[in-house]
C-alpha positions as CSV (number, residue, x, y, z in Angstrom):
1,M,-63.5,55.2,-26.3
2,S,-66.7,53.3,-24.8
3,D,-66.9,52.4,-21.4
4,K,-66.3,48.9,-22.1
5,E,-63.1,49.5,-23.8
6,K,-61.8,52.0,-21.2
7,E,-62.5,49.3,-18.6
8,F,-60.7,46.7,-20.3
9,Q,-57.8,49.0,-20.9
10,L,-57.6,49.2,-17.4
11,K,-58.1,45.6,-16.6
12,L,-55.0,45.3,-18.9
13,E,-53.0,48.0,-16.9
14,R,-53.9,46.3,-13.4
15,E,-52.6,43.1,-14.9
16,G,-49.3,44.4,-16.4
17,K,-48.5,46.2,-13.2
18,A,-49.6,43.2,-11.4
19,R,-47.2,41.3,-13.2
20,E,-44.5,43.9,-13.3
21,R,-44.5,43.5,-9.1
22,M,-44.2,39.7,-9.5
23,T,-41.2,40.2,-11.8
24,I,-39.5,42.6,-9.5
25,Q,-40.3,40.4,-6.5
26,A,-38.8,37.8,-8.0
27,L,-35.4,39.3,-8.9
28,I,-35.5,40.7,-5.3
29,T,-35.5,37.0,-4.3
30,A,-33.1,35.7,-6.7
31,K,-30.7,38.5,-5.3
32,Q,-31.4,37.9,-1.8
33,V,-30.8,33.9,-2.5
34,R,-27.4,35.2,-3.8
35,I,-26.4,37.1,-1.2
36,S,-27.5,34.6,1.1
37,T,-25.0,31.7,-0.5
38,T,-22.3,34.3,-0.8
39,K,-22.1,35.2,2.8
40,Q,-22.3,31.5,3.6
41,T,-19.1,30.7,1.2
42,S,-17.4,33.8,2.5
43,V,-17.9,32.8,6.3
44,T,-16.5,29.0,5.3
45,T,-13.8,30.6,3.7
46,L,-12.7,32.8,6.6
47,N,-13.3,30.4,8.9
48,E,-10.9,27.9,6.9
49,L,-8.2,30.9,7.0
50,S,-8.7,31.7,10.4
51,E,-7.5,28.0,11.3
52,V,-5.1,27.9,8.8
53,M,-3.4,31.2,10.4
54,Y,-3.8,30.2,13.8
55,Q,-2.0,26.5,13.1
56,Q,0.8,28.7,11.2
57,T,1.3,31.1,14.3
58,N,0.9,28.2,17.0
59,S,2.9,25.7,15.5
60,T,4.7,26.2,12.2
61,L,6.3,29.6,12.9
62,P,7.6,29.0,16.6
63,D,9.3,25.9,15.1
64,A,10.7,28.1,11.9
65,L,12.3,30.5,14.1
66,K,13.7,28.0,16.8
67,G,16.2,27.6,13.5
68,A,16.4,31.3,13.2
69,L,16.8,32.5,16.8
70,Q,18.8,30.9,19.7
71,G,18.1,30.6,23.1
72,K,16.0,32.6,25.4
73,G,15.0,34.9,22.3
74,A,13.9,31.4,20.0
75,D,12.1,30.4,23.7
76,A,10.1,33.9,23.9
77,A,8.9,34.1,20.8
78,G,8.0,30.6,20.6
79,K,5.9,31.2,24.0
80,Y,4.6,34.6,22.5
81,L,3.3,33.1,19.6
82,K,1.6,30.1,21.0
83,Q,-0.6,32.6,23.6
84,L,-2.3,34.2,20.4
85,T,-5.7,33.0,19.9
86,K,-7.1,31.8,17.1
87,P,-8.2,35.3,15.0
88,S,-11.9,35.8,14.4
89,L,-12.3,36.9,11.0
90,K,-15.8,38.4,10.3
91,T,-17.5,38.9,6.7
92,P,-18.3,42.5,6.1
93,M,-21.6,41.2,4.3
94,K,-24.9,42.3,6.5
95,R,-27.6,40.4,4.9
96,G,-28.3,36.7,3.9
């Protein structure tokens, strides 16, 4: 193989490796965007679930217990449930 052929072969290998690096970087970027989108969606969903849980324990459940319990038991259960704070649900996803 002549020097020009070797030089040409090395140039082809460098360009191929550069394309591989760009392809890998594009795949990594696409996955990072997907992870970020999934995390944001899960945060929104968890916030909605947290609000539903809070509303359930703060209003719906105490009203339902009034029919099931009587007197001081019903009052104590309702008072306890209304003291509960909104749950803080966190996504297990770390990146994004």
